[in-house]
HTML snippet that shows the backbone in 3Dmol.js (N, CA, C, O; Angstrom):
<script src="https://3Dmol.org/build/3Dmol-min.js"></script>
<div id="view" style="width:600px;height:400px;position:relative"></div>
<script>
const pdb = `
ATOM      1  N   MET A   1      -6.147  11.752  -6.136  1.00  0.00           N
ATOM      2  CA  MET A   1      -5.988  10.343  -6.423  1.00  0.00           C
ATOM      3  C   MET A   1      -6.032   9.573  -5.101  1.00  0.00           C
ATOM      4  O   MET A   1      -5.401   9.973  -4.123  1.00  0.00           O
ATOM      5  N   LYS A   2      -6.767   8.487  -5.080  1.00  0.00           N
ATOM      6  CA  LYS A   2      -6.864   7.658  -3.890  1.00  0.00           C
ATOM      7  C   LYS A   2      -6.132   6.347  -4.111  1.00  0.00           C
ATOM      8  O   LYS A   2      -6.025   5.850  -5.232  1.00  0.00           O
ATOM      9  N   THR A   3      -5.632   5.804  -3.016  1.00  0.00           N
ATOM     10  CA  THR A   3      -4.988   4.498  -3.096  1.00  0.00           C
ATOM     11  C   THR A   3      -6.081   3.431  -3.202  1.00  0.00           C
ATOM     12  O   THR A   3      -7.238   3.692  -2.874  1.00  0.00           O
ATOM     13  N   PRO A   4      -5.719   2.243  -3.656  1.00  0.00           N
ATOM     14  CA  PRO A   4      -6.713   1.165  -3.710  1.00  0.00           C
ATOM     15  C   PRO A   4      -7.343   0.881  -2.349  1.00  0.00           C
ATOM     16  O   PRO A   4      -8.534   0.577  -2.283  1.00  0.00           O
ATOM     17  N   MET A   5      -6.578   0.970  -1.266  1.00  0.00           N
ATOM     18  CA  MET A   5      -7.130   0.728   0.066  1.00  0.00           C
ATOM     19  C   MET A   5      -8.151   1.806   0.433  1.00  0.00           C
ATOM     20  O   MET A   5      -9.191   1.499   1.016  1.00  0.00           O
ATOM     21  N   GLN A   6      -7.866   3.051   0.102  1.00  0.00           N
ATOM     22  CA  GLN A   6      -8.815   4.131   0.356  1.00  0.00           C
ATOM     23  C   GLN A   6     -10.090   3.926  -0.460  1.00  0.00           C
ATOM     24  O   GLN A   6     -11.194   4.130   0.046  1.00  0.00           O
ATOM     25  N   GLU A   7      -9.939   3.523  -1.718  1.00  0.00           N
ATOM     26  CA  GLU A   7     -11.104   3.264  -2.560  1.00  0.00           C
ATOM     27  C   GLU A   7     -11.941   2.115  -2.006  1.00  0.00           C
ATOM     28  O   GLU A   7     -13.170   2.175  -2.022  1.00  0.00           O
ATOM     29  N   LEU A   8     -11.273   1.064  -1.513  1.00  0.00           N
ATOM     30  CA  LEU A   8     -11.988  -0.069  -0.948  1.00  0.00           C
ATOM     31  C   LEU A   8     -12.778   0.351   0.284  1.00  0.00           C
ATOM     32  O   LEU A   8     -13.945  -0.016   0.421  1.00  0.00           O
ATOM     33  N   LEU A   9     -12.169   1.104   1.171  1.00  0.00           N
ATOM     34  CA  LEU A   9     -12.860   1.563   2.369  1.00  0.00           C
ATOM     35  C   LEU A   9     -14.069   2.417   1.998  1.00  0.00           C
ATOM     36  O   LEU A   9     -15.152   2.243   2.558  1.00  0.00           O
ATOM     37  N   GLU A  10     -13.886   3.331   1.063  1.00  0.00           N
ATOM     38  CA  GLU A  10     -14.991   4.180   0.619  1.00  0.00           C
ATOM     39  C   GLU A  10     -16.114   3.337   0.008  1.00  0.00           C
ATOM     40  O   GLU A  10     -17.291   3.583   0.271  1.00  0.00           O
ATOM     41  N   TYR A  11     -15.752   2.354  -0.799  1.00  0.00           N
ATOM     42  CA  TYR A  11     -16.740   1.475  -1.422  1.00  0.00           C
ATOM     43  C   TYR A  11     -17.537   0.709  -0.359  1.00  0.00           C
ATOM     44  O   TYR A  11     -18.763   0.624  -0.431  1.00  0.00           O
ATOM     45  N   ILE A  12     -16.825   0.154   0.623  1.00  0.00           N
ATOM     46  CA  ILE A  12     -17.498  -0.613   1.668  1.00  0.00           C
ATOM     47  C   ILE A  12     -18.458   0.277   2.452  1.00  0.00           C
ATOM     48  O   ILE A  12     -19.610  -0.090   2.684  1.00  0.00           O
ATOM     49  N   VAL A  13     -17.978   1.440   2.855  1.00  0.00           N
ATOM     50  CA  VAL A  13     -18.815   2.351   3.648  1.00  0.00           C
ATOM     51  C   VAL A  13     -20.031   2.809   2.851  1.00  0.00           C
ATOM     52  O   VAL A  13     -21.126   2.912   3.403  1.00  0.00           O
ATOM     53  N   ASN A  14     -19.855   3.083   1.569  1.00  0.00           N
ATOM     54  CA  ASN A  14     -20.963   3.574   0.743  1.00  0.00           C
ATOM     55  C   ASN A  14     -21.893   2.475   0.250  1.00  0.00           C
ATOM     56  O   ASN A  14     -22.985   2.768  -0.238  1.00  0.00           O
ATOM     57  N   SER A  15     -21.484   1.218   0.366  1.00  0.00           N
ATOM     58  CA  SER A  15     -22.279   0.117  -0.162  1.00  0.00           C
ATOM     59  C   SER A  15     -23.223  -0.512   0.855  1.00  0.00           C
ATOM     60  O   SER A  15     -24.152  -1.228   0.481  1.00  0.00           O
ATOM     61  N   VAL A  16     -22.993  -0.253   2.116  1.00  0.00           N
ATOM     62  CA  VAL A  16     -23.831  -0.892   3.135  1.00  0.00           C
ATOM     63  C   VAL A  16     -25.124  -0.112   3.334  1.00  0.00           C
ATOM     64  O   VAL A  16     -25.208   1.074   3.013  1.00  0.00           O
ATOM     65  N   LYS A  17     -26.115  -0.792   3.862  1.00  0.00           N
ATOM     66  CA  LYS A  17     -27.398  -0.153   4.155  1.00  0.00           C
ATOM     67  C   LYS A  17     -27.200   0.872   5.259  1.00  0.00           C
ATOM     68  O   LYS A  17     -26.351   0.695   6.133  1.00  0.00           O
ATOM     69  N   PRO A  18     -27.985   1.949   5.221  1.00  0.00           N
ATOM     70  CA  PRO A  18     -27.803   3.025   6.206  1.00  0.00           C
ATOM     71  C   PRO A  18     -27.899   2.565   7.664  1.00  0.00           C
ATOM     72  O   PRO A  18     -27.243   3.147   8.528  1.00  0.00           O
ATOM     73  N   ASP A  19     -28.689   1.548   7.954  1.00  0.00           N
ATOM     74  CA  ASP A  19     -28.857   1.112   9.339  1.00  0.00           C
ATOM     75  C   ASP A  19     -27.860   0.027   9.750  1.00  0.00           C
ATOM     76  O   ASP A  19     -27.948  -0.508  10.855  1.00  0.00           O
ATOM     77  N   TYR A  20     -26.917  -0.299   8.871  1.00  0.00           N
ATOM     78  CA  TYR A  20     -25.952  -1.361   9.162  1.00  0.00           C
ATOM     79  C   TYR A  20     -24.944  -0.877  10.199  1.00  0.00           C
ATOM     80  O   TYR A  20     -24.450   0.248  10.117  1.00  0.00           O
ATOM     81  N   GLN A  21     -24.649  -1.718  11.157  1.00  0.00           N
ATOM     82  CA  GLN A  21     -23.636  -1.420  12.171  1.00  0.00           C
ATOM     83  C   GLN A  21     -22.369  -2.218  11.842  1.00  0.00           C
ATOM     84  O   GLN A  21     -22.395  -3.448  11.820  1.00  0.00           O
ATOM     85  N   PHE A  22     -21.282  -1.526  11.592  1.00  0.00           N
ATOM     86  CA  PHE A  22     -20.017  -2.208  11.346  1.00  0.00           C
ATOM     87  C   PHE A  22     -19.574  -2.927  12.611  1.00  0.00           C
ATOM     88  O   PHE A  22     -19.864  -2.466  13.716  1.00  0.00           O
ATOM     89  N   PRO A  23     -18.883  -4.040  12.469  1.00  0.00           N
ATOM     90  CA  PRO A  23     -18.378  -4.744  13.653  1.00  0.00           C
ATOM     91  C   PRO A  23     -17.458  -3.837  14.477  1.00  0.00           C
ATOM     92  O   PRO A  23     -16.779  -2.958  13.945  1.00  0.00           O
ATOM     93  N   VAL A  24     -17.459  -4.078  15.781  1.00  0.00           N
ATOM     94  CA  VAL A  24     -16.599  -3.306  16.669  1.00  0.00           C
ATOM     95  C   VAL A  24     -15.143  -3.487  16.222  1.00  0.00           C
ATOM     96  O   VAL A  24     -14.692  -4.605  15.974  1.00  0.00           O
ATOM     97  N   GLY A  25     -14.436  -2.391  16.127  1.00  0.00           N
ATOM     98  CA  GLY A  25     -13.035  -2.441  15.725  1.00  0.00           C
ATOM     99  C   GLY A  25     -12.809  -2.350  14.229  1.00  0.00           C
ATOM    100  O   GLY A  25     -11.662  -2.305  13.783  1.00  0.00           O
ATOM    101  N   PHE A  26     -13.873  -2.322  13.445  1.00  0.00           N
ATOM    102  CA  PHE A  26     -13.723  -2.278  11.983  1.00  0.00           C
ATOM    103  C   PHE A  26     -12.977  -1.028  11.544  1.00  0.00           C
ATOM    104  O   PHE A  26     -11.969  -1.119  10.842  1.00  0.00           O
ATOM    105  N   GLU A  27     -13.462   0.131  11.950  1.00  0.00           N
ATOM    106  CA  GLU A  27     -12.853   1.373  11.490  1.00  0.00           C
ATOM    107  C   GLU A  27     -11.423   1.555  12.022  1.00  0.00           C
ATOM    108  O   GLU A  27     -10.540   1.929  11.251  1.00  0.00           O
ATOM    109  N   PRO A  28     -11.166   1.301  13.315  1.00  0.00           N
ATOM    110  CA  PRO A  28      -9.768   1.419  13.762  1.00  0.00           C
ATOM    111  C   PRO A  28      -8.820   0.484  13.002  1.00  0.00           C
ATOM    112  O   PRO A  28      -7.682   0.857  12.721  1.00  0.00           O
ATOM    113  N   ASN A  29      -9.278  -0.721  12.669  1.00  0.00           N
ATOM    114  CA  ASN A  29      -8.425  -1.636  11.905  1.00  0.00           C
ATOM    115  C   ASN A  29      -8.142  -1.085  10.519  1.00  0.00           C
ATOM    116  O   ASN A  29      -7.020  -1.188  10.025  1.00  0.00           O
ATOM    117  N   PHE A  30      -9.159  -0.498   9.887  1.00  0.00           N
ATOM    118  CA  PHE A  30      -8.934   0.076   8.567  1.00  0.00           C
ATOM    119  C   PHE A  30      -7.983   1.264   8.654  1.00  0.00           C
ATOM    120  O   PHE A  30      -7.128   1.440   7.786  1.00  0.00           O
ATOM    121  N   GLN A  31      -8.129   2.075   9.692  1.00  0.00           N
ATOM    122  CA  GLN A  31      -7.233   3.223   9.844  1.00  0.00           C
ATOM    123  C   GLN A  31      -5.788   2.749  10.035  1.00  0.00           C
ATOM    124  O   GLN A  31      -4.856   3.363   9.516  1.00  0.00           O
ATOM    125  N   THR A  32      -5.611   1.676  10.768  1.00  0.00           N
ATOM    126  CA  THR A  32      -4.275   1.100  10.954  1.00  0.00           C
ATOM    127  C   THR A  32      -3.719   0.610   9.627  1.00  0.00           C
ATOM    128  O   THR A  32      -2.546   0.825   9.321  1.00  0.00           O
ATOM    129  N   LEU A  33      -4.565  -0.050   8.835  1.00  0.00           N
ATOM    130  CA  LEU A  33      -4.105  -0.541   7.531  1.00  0.00           C
ATOM    131  C   LEU A  33      -3.786   0.608   6.583  1.00  0.00           C
ATOM    132  O   LEU A  33      -2.849   0.506   5.790  1.00  0.00           O
ATOM    133  N   LEU A  34      -4.548   1.703   6.649  1.00  0.00           N
ATOM    134  CA  LEU A  34      -4.254   2.857   5.804  1.00  0.00           C
ATOM    135  C   LEU A  34      -2.901   3.466   6.174  1.00  0.00           C
ATOM    136  O   LEU A  34      -2.150   3.882   5.291  1.00  0.00           O
ATOM    137  N   LYS A  35      -2.581   3.522   7.473  1.00  0.00           N
ATOM    138  CA  LYS A  35      -1.269   4.025   7.894  1.00  0.00           C
ATOM    139  C   LYS A  35      -0.166   3.089   7.411  1.00  0.00           C
ATOM    140  O   LYS A  35       0.885   3.540   6.955  1.00  0.00           O
ATOM    141  N   LYS A  36      -0.411   1.793   7.513  1.00  0.00           N
ATOM    142  CA  LYS A  36       0.572   0.810   7.049  1.00  0.00           C
ATOM    143  C   LYS A  36       0.785   0.938   5.538  1.00  0.00           C
ATOM    144  O   LYS A  36       1.913   0.858   5.050  1.00  0.00           O
ATOM    145  N   GLU A  37      -0.318   1.138   4.804  1.00  0.00           N
ATOM    146  CA  GLU A  37      -0.214   1.314   3.356  1.00  0.00           C
ATOM    147  C   GLU A  37       0.592   2.571   3.032  1.00  0.00           C
ATOM    148  O   GLU A  37       1.432   2.560   2.133  1.00  0.00           O
ATOM    149  N   ARG A  38       0.336   3.648   3.762  1.00  0.00           N
ATOM    150  CA  ARG A  38       1.065   4.898   3.529  1.00  0.00           C
ATOM    151  C   ARG A  38       2.563   4.685   3.728  1.00  0.00           C
ATOM    152  O   ARG A  38       3.375   5.137   2.920  1.00  0.00           O
ATOM    153  N   ASN A  39       2.922   3.998   4.804  1.00  0.00           N
ATOM    154  CA  ASN A  39       4.335   3.722   5.061  1.00  0.00           C
ATOM    155  C   ASN A  39       4.938   2.834   3.980  1.00  0.00           C
ATOM    156  O   ASN A  39       6.087   3.033   3.586  1.00  0.00           O
ATOM    157  N   ALA A  40       4.176   1.854   3.497  1.00  0.00           N
ATOM    158  CA  ALA A  40       4.674   0.979   2.430  1.00  0.00           C
ATOM    159  C   ALA A  40       4.935   1.777   1.157  1.00  0.00           C
ATOM    160  O   ALA A  40       5.930   1.545   0.469  1.00  0.00           O
ATOM    161  N   ILE A  41       4.049   2.711   0.843  1.00  0.00           N
ATOM    162  CA  ILE A  41       4.224   3.535  -0.354  1.00  0.00           C
ATOM    163  C   ILE A  41       5.443   4.443  -0.201  1.00  0.00           C
ATOM    164  O   ILE A  41       6.235   4.586  -1.132  1.00  0.00           O
ATOM    165  N   LYS A  42       5.591   5.054   0.970  1.00  0.00           N
ATOM    166  CA  LYS A  42       6.752   5.916   1.208  1.00  0.00           C
ATOM    167  C   LYS A  42       8.049   5.120   1.141  1.00  0.00           C
ATOM    168  O   LYS A  42       9.041   5.583   0.578  1.00  0.00           O
ATOM    169  N   ASN A  43       8.039   3.921   1.718  1.00  0.00           N
ATOM    170  CA  ASN A  43       9.231   3.079   1.666  1.00  0.00           C
ATOM    171  C   ASN A  43       9.549   2.654   0.230  1.00  0.00           C
ATOM    172  O   ASN A  43      10.715   2.612  -0.162  1.00  0.00           O
ATOM    173  N   ALA A  44       8.524   2.344  -0.542  1.00  0.00           N
ATOM    174  CA  ALA A  44       8.740   1.956  -1.942  1.00  0.00           C
ATOM    175  C   ALA A  44       9.351   3.112  -2.730  1.00  0.00           C
ATOM    176  O   ALA A  44      10.230   2.905  -3.567  1.00  0.00           O
ATOM    177  N   TYR A  45       8.884   4.319  -2.459  1.00  0.00           N
ATOM    178  CA  TYR A  45       9.420   5.491  -3.141  1.00  0.00           C
ATOM    179  C   TYR A  45      10.902   5.670  -2.806  1.00  0.00           C
ATOM    180  O   TYR A  45      11.734   5.881  -3.689  1.00  0.00           O
ATOM    181  N   ALA A  46      11.209   5.583  -1.518  1.00  0.00           N
ATOM    182  CA  ALA A  46      12.601   5.744  -1.083  1.00  0.00           C
ATOM    183  C   ALA A  46      13.479   4.627  -1.639  1.00  0.00           C
ATOM    184  O   ALA A  46      14.594   4.880  -2.095  1.00  0.00           O
ATOM    185  N   GLN A  47      12.981   3.403  -1.600  1.00  0.00           N
ATOM    186  CA  GLN A  47      13.747   2.273  -2.126  1.00  0.00           C
ATOM    187  C   GLN A  47      13.950   2.423  -3.630  1.00  0.00           C
ATOM    188  O   GLN A  47      14.992   2.041  -4.163  1.00  0.00           O
ATOM    189  N   GLY A  48      12.951   2.979  -4.309  1.00  0.00           N
ATOM    190  CA  GLY A  48      13.081   3.202  -5.752  1.00  0.00           C
ATOM    191  C   GLY A  48      14.243   4.119  -6.074  1.00  0.00           C
ATOM    192  O   GLY A  48      14.973   3.892  -7.039  1.00  0.00           O
ATOM    193  N   ALA A  49      14.416   5.155  -5.265  1.00  0.00           N
ATOM    194  CA  ALA A  49      15.550   6.064  -5.480  1.00  0.00           C
ATOM    195  C   ALA A  49      16.864   5.317  -5.287  1.00  0.00           C
ATOM    196  O   ALA A  49      17.805   5.494  -6.060  1.00  0.00           O
ATOM    197  N   ASN A  50      16.924   4.481  -4.251  1.00  0.00           N
ATOM    198  CA  ASN A  50      18.139   3.695  -4.019  1.00  0.00           C
ATOM    199  C   ASN A  50      18.381   2.709  -5.156  1.00  0.00           C
ATOM    200  O   ASN A  50      19.520   2.517  -5.582  1.00  0.00           O
ATOM    201  N   ASP A  51      17.318   2.085  -5.646  1.00  0.00           N
ATOM    202  CA  ASP A  51      17.456   1.112  -6.730  1.00  0.00           C
ATOM    203  C   ASP A  51      17.953   1.761  -8.016  1.00  0.00           C
ATOM    204  O   ASP A  51      18.739   1.167  -8.753  1.00  0.00           O
ATOM    205  N   VAL A  52      17.491   2.984  -8.284  1.00  0.00           N
ATOM    206  CA  VAL A  52      17.954   3.691  -9.487  1.00  0.00           C
ATOM    207  C   VAL A  52      19.453   3.925  -9.388  1.00  0.00           C
ATOM    208  O   VAL A  52      20.189   3.697 -10.348  1.00  0.00           O
ATOM    209  N   LEU A  53      19.898   4.374  -8.238  1.00  0.00           N
ATOM    210  CA  LEU A  53      21.331   4.610  -8.050  1.00  0.00           C
ATOM    211  C   LEU A  53      22.108   3.298  -8.191  1.00  0.00           C
ATOM    212  O   LEU A  53      23.149   3.256  -8.847  1.00  0.00           O
ATOM    213  N   GLU A  54      21.597   2.233  -7.574  1.00  0.00           N
ATOM    214  CA  GLU A  54      22.266   0.929  -7.675  1.00  0.00           C
ATOM    215  C   GLU A  54      22.291   0.443  -9.121  1.00  0.00           C
ATOM    216  O   GLU A  54      23.283  -0.124  -9.579  1.00  0.00           O
ATOM    217  N   LYS A  55      21.205   0.670  -9.823  1.00  0.00           N
ATOM    218  CA  LYS A  55      21.130   0.234 -11.221  1.00  0.00           C
ATOM    219  C   LYS A  55      22.162   0.984 -12.069  1.00  0.00           C
ATOM    220  O   LYS A  55      22.810   0.396 -12.934  1.00  0.00           O
ATOM    221  N   ILE A  56      22.305   2.265 -11.815  1.00  0.00           N
ATOM    222  CA  ILE A  56      23.260   3.074 -12.574  1.00  0.00           C
ATOM    223  C   ILE A  56      24.698   2.667 -12.245  1.00  0.00           C
ATOM    224  O   ILE A  56      25.526   2.493 -13.139  1.00  0.00           O
ATOM    225  N   LEU A  57      24.978   2.518 -10.945  1.00  0.00           N
ATOM    226  CA  LEU A  57      26.353   2.220 -10.528  1.00  0.00           C
ATOM    227  C   LEU A  57      26.777   0.785 -10.835  1.00  0.00           C
ATOM    228  O   LEU A  57      27.937   0.536 -11.164  1.00  0.00           O
ATOM    229  N   ASN A  58      25.846  -0.150 -10.730  1.00  0.00           N
ATOM    230  CA  ASN A  58      26.199  -1.571 -10.879  1.00  0.00           C
ATOM    231  C   ASN A  58      25.626  -2.219 -12.134  1.00  0.00           C
ATOM    232  O   ASN A  58      25.810  -3.414 -12.366  1.00  0.00           O
ATOM    233  N   ASN A  59      24.933  -1.427 -12.934  1.00  0.00           N
ATOM    234  CA  ASN A  59      24.289  -1.960 -14.137  1.00  0.00           C
ATOM    235  C   ASN A  59      23.413  -3.169 -13.789  1.00  0.00           C
ATOM    236  O   ASN A  59      23.376  -4.157 -14.522  1.00  0.00           O
ATOM    237  N   ASP A  60      22.718  -3.069 -12.667  1.00  0.00           N
ATOM    238  CA  ASP A  60      21.856  -4.158 -12.197  1.00  0.00           C
ATOM    239  C   ASP A  60      20.476  -4.019 -12.824  1.00  0.00           C
ATOM    240  O   ASP A  60      20.039  -2.916 -13.152  1.00  0.00           O
ATOM    241  N   ASP A  61      19.804  -5.131 -12.984  1.00  0.00           N
ATOM    242  CA  ASP A  61      18.472  -5.138 -13.593  1.00  0.00           C
ATOM    243  C   ASP A  61      17.396  -5.167 -12.501  1.00  0.00           C
ATOM    244  O   ASP A  61      16.782  -6.204 -12.253  1.00  0.00           O
ATOM    245  N   ILE A  62      17.179  -4.036 -11.863  1.00  0.00           N
ATOM    246  CA  ILE A  62      16.162  -3.930 -10.817  1.00  0.00           C
ATOM    247  C   ILE A  62      14.936  -3.276 -11.435  1.00  0.00           C
ATOM    248  O   ILE A  62      15.047  -2.274 -12.142  1.00  0.00           O
ATOM    249  N   ASN A  63      13.761  -3.849 -11.165  1.00  0.00           N
ATOM    250  CA  ASN A  63      12.535  -3.263 -11.684  1.00  0.00           C
ATOM    251  C   ASN A  63      11.420  -3.428 -10.656  1.00  0.00           C
ATOM    252  O   ASN A  63      11.630  -4.025  -9.600  1.00  0.00           O
ATOM    253  N   ALA A  64      10.250  -2.907 -10.956  1.00  0.00           N
ATOM    254  CA  ALA A  64       9.127  -2.923 -10.018  1.00  0.00           C
ATOM    255  C   ALA A  64       8.717  -4.332  -9.640  1.00  0.00           C
ATOM    256  O   ALA A  64       8.372  -4.584  -8.485  1.00  0.00           O
ATOM    257  N   HIS A  65       8.745  -5.249 -10.581  1.00  0.00           N
ATOM    258  CA  HIS A  65       8.348  -6.631 -10.291  1.00  0.00           C
ATOM    259  C   HIS A  65       9.310  -7.268  -9.284  1.00  0.00           C
ATOM    260  O   HIS A  65       8.882  -7.938  -8.343  1.00  0.00           O
ATOM    261  N   LYS A  66      10.590  -7.058  -9.487  1.00  0.00           N
ATOM    262  CA  LYS A  66      11.577  -7.611  -8.555  1.00  0.00           C
ATOM    263  C   LYS A  66      11.438  -6.971  -7.179  1.00  0.00           C
ATOM    264  O   LYS A  66      11.541  -7.651  -6.157  1.00  0.00           O
ATOM    265  N   TYR A  67      11.201  -5.653  -7.156  1.00  0.00           N
ATOM    266  CA  TYR A  67      11.009  -4.970  -5.870  1.00  0.00           C
ATOM    267  C   TYR A  67       9.816  -5.571  -5.132  1.00  0.00           C
ATOM    268  O   TYR A  67       9.911  -5.886  -3.945  1.00  0.00           O
ATOM    269  N   PHE A  68       8.704  -5.729  -5.827  1.00  0.00           N
ATOM    270  CA  PHE A  68       7.507  -6.281  -5.189  1.00  0.00           C
ATOM    271  C   PHE A  68       7.756  -7.693  -4.682  1.00  0.00           C
ATOM    272  O   PHE A  68       7.408  -8.032  -3.551  1.00  0.00           O
ATOM    273  N   ASP A  69       8.360  -8.507  -5.528  1.00  0.00           N
ATOM    274  CA  ASP A  69       8.611  -9.890  -5.137  1.00  0.00           C
ATOM    275  C   ASP A  69       9.530 -10.005  -3.920  1.00  0.00           C
ATOM    276  O   ASP A  69       9.280 -10.807  -3.021  1.00  0.00           O
ATOM    277  N   ARG A  70      10.579  -9.212  -3.897  1.00  0.00           N
ATOM    278  CA  ARG A  70      11.507  -9.333  -2.764  1.00  0.00           C
ATOM    279  C   ARG A  70      10.946  -8.668  -1.499  1.00  0.00           C
ATOM    280  O   ARG A  70      11.362  -9.000  -0.389  1.00  0.00           O
ATOM    281  N   THR A  71       9.999  -7.728  -1.666  1.00  0.00           N
ATOM    282  CA  THR A  71       9.452  -7.017  -0.512  1.00  0.00           C
ATOM    283  C   THR A  71       8.208  -7.695   0.056  1.00  0.00           C
ATOM    284  O   THR A  71       8.051  -7.777   1.274  1.00  0.00           O
ATOM    285  N   TYR A  72       7.324  -8.182  -0.816  1.00  0.00           N
ATOM    286  CA  TYR A  72       6.009  -8.646  -0.352  1.00  0.00           C
ATOM    287  C   TYR A  72       5.739 -10.133  -0.551  1.00  0.00           C
ATOM    288  O   TYR A  72       4.839 -10.666   0.098  1.00  0.00           O
ATOM    289  N   THR A  73       6.461 -10.813  -1.398  1.00  0.00           N
ATOM    290  CA  THR A  73       6.202 -12.216  -1.642  1.00  0.00           C
ATOM    291  C   THR A  73       7.188 -13.037  -0.832  1.00  0.00           C
ATOM    292  O   THR A  73       8.398 -12.979  -1.053  1.00  0.00           O
ATOM    293  N   LYS A  74       6.658 -13.794   0.098  1.00  0.00           N
ATOM    294  CA  LYS A  74       7.551 -14.604   0.946  1.00  0.00           C
ATOM    295  C   LYS A  74       6.999 -15.990   1.096  1.00  0.00           C
ATOM    296  O   LYS A  74       7.602 -16.825   1.771  1.00  0.00           O
TER     297      LYS A  74
END
`;
const viewer = $3Dmol.createViewer("view");
viewer.addModel(pdb, "pdb");
viewer.setStyle({}, {cartoon: {color: "spectrum"}});
viewer.zoomTo();
viewer.render();
</script>
C-alpha cells in the first residue's frame, strides 16, 4: 500500500515525457516531504493510542475529524 504522497510522486514521474528534466531540487524536496509525511503518520498513530485511552478514561468524544482539525487546520 502506498501513501497518497507516494502515489502522487509516482504519477508525476511516470506522466512526464522521457526527455523532460525536472527542476533542480525537485526530487530532494519530494524526499523531504515523504519523510515529513512518514513522521506525520507515525505521530497520528501514536496520538490515536493516547486518544483512545483518554476517551476511555474521560468519556471524551475524540475522533479522526477532531484530530485532523486540531493538528492540521490552523
